N, C-alpha and C positions, 0 to 999 in steps of 0.2 A: 816423681815429680810432677805434677802437671804441667802438658804443653804448653805453651801460652808465652804472647808479646804483652811487650805493657809500652805505652804508650801517656806520651808528655806529648802537653798540649796547651795551648789558649785561642779563641773561639775568635780572635782577633786577624789571627796567621791567617792566611788563605792556601795555604799551603798544608794547614790544622785540619784544613775543611776537605779539602781531596783528600786529603789521611782517612778522615769523618765514614770519607764518601766507600775506597780503597783496602781498606784494613778485614772489616765484615766479610768480606768476600774473599780474603786472600788466609781467613780461620776457617768461613769456609770449605776451603777447595784441599786446608792442611789438615783441619778438624780441633783446632786448638783455643785457646781462648784468650780471651783480651781483656785487657783491663785498662778503662782510662782514667789521665793520670793529669788532673788539672794541675799546674799551672800557672802564675806570672809571669811573661814574659819580658814586657820589662823590668822588672827584679832582674831574670836570669841573663838581659844582654848587660842594667848598670853590674853587675856582680863580674863579666866575664870579659865587660867590653867589647865587646859587641853593638852591628847597631843595624837597628834594618833597613834591610832595603829599599826601600821609598827615603832613606833619610839621603841616598846617591841618585842626580838624576839621573845617569845615566841605566846606571843598573833595574836603576824605579822603571824607565824607561819599558825595559826587554824584558821586565817581572811579566809588565805586565800582558807580553807576548806569550810568556811561556807556561802560566799561568790557564791561557787559553788554551796550549798544546796539552798541555796534561788534563785538561777537562773535560776535554775531545777524548783524548786517550780514555776516561773512564766512564766517558758518558757518562760525565754529572751536568747536571743545569748548575749554572755562573754567571756573574752579572757582579761586576770590582762597585764594591762597597762606592758612594762617593762622596761618606762622611768619612771613608780612612784617614786616616792611624784614626780608631776611637780606642778612649782610655776602656777598658776591660776590669778593672776592678772590679764595678760587682758584677759583674758575671764570671768572671772568672771565679771568686766568692758564689755565689749559685750555683757553678759545677759543685763546688767542692761539699757543698751544704749535702745537694742531691745526691754527691758519690760517697755519704755520708748514712744516706736512707736505703742505697743499693742503688744495683745496675740498671733494674725499672725505674727509677724516677730521673739516674742522670741523664739515661738512654731520650728519655719524653722530653726534658729538659732538651740537652741540648739538638734533638730535632727542629724546636721551638727555635731553640736561638741560632745555628747555623743555616736555619732558613731566610733570615730578618736578618742576618747579615752579609750571605752569600748566594743567595737566590731571590727572592724578593728583599729586596737592600733596603732597609730598618737606617733609621738617626741612631742607636744605637747605645750613642750617650747620652741621649734623651731620658730621664727616670722613666715620664710619659712613655715612650715606647717602648721603653720594658715594659712595666704596666699592664699595655697594647698588645703587645708579643704575648707574654705569658697570657692572658688572660683565655685570650684567642685558641692558645690549648691547651684551656680548662686549669690551668693552671693558677694556683692561689698568689696573684700579685702581694698585697697585705703584707702573708706568712713569708712568698720570698723576702720583702725589706726586715722582717724582722729579723730569718732566716741571718743575710749575708752581714745584720752589725752586733748578731752573737759571738763574742769572744770564742768563744768553739767553732766554728766556724774561720773567723780570722785565722786564730793557729795553726789550723789544718791545711789554707792554703799556703800558706807563710811555710807551714814541716816540710808540704809535699816538696815546694817551691824551692827549697833549700837542701834540700833533698839532688832535686835533681841537678842541681848548681853540683854539688855535692859528685859527684858519678860521673858530672862531665860532661853536663847537656851545656848551650852555647845556644839554639834555636830553638826551633819551634816547624814541626811535628819531632821528637826522639823515641822510635824504637829503641827496646831492649830485648833480646831474644837471650834468655840465659846474664850473664854480665858483658852480653856482646851487642854495642851501642850503636845505632843505626842514626845517622841522622840526615832529616830529608825524604818530602813524598815520592823525590827519583830514585830511594834505596831503596824501596818495598819490596823491588823483585830480587834485595837480596836477605829482606827478613820472608819472605814467602819460601827461601833457599834454603835460612835455619831450618823455619819450623819445620820443613815437609824433612828432614833431618833428623827434627828429633826423633825420638823415642818417644 
């Protein structure tokens, strides 16, 4: 059996960005495989009755400080996107489509999108901004539009999101090591312990 961690994520979650930064380091230390699992967080919230922290004023204020603390801990560049929250349907269909092409296309895509979301913030609600970000990363923006409009890609994201919900996911990021679920970047130390203990 391959030693691996699955990470269900949505690029619209700043905590998913933190996991994006730290999980590869954990996997390098534990010699584990990292499997990124794109899902649509809004659909997960709807199915589980959960809400974004940004919708609760006190929690939203606390979250901004909390994210800054974790970003400093991980030595991760971070700027709160002034356009947050962002509708990530197109972006996550893009992630699902790139994942179907393999780990390297997905990683290249996510580097561009995560940077535009949380390092050099852009208005990723705007299709023109998305196209600009992808073009700057050497990705074909016209192909992206065609890809995210395909039934195959739409179905892939829906299937992955439904799987996440069935497995108990209610927020992002959510990691699985085997059948054990870990929610939130602040549980990554438990993920590392589980991977280190795995055969």
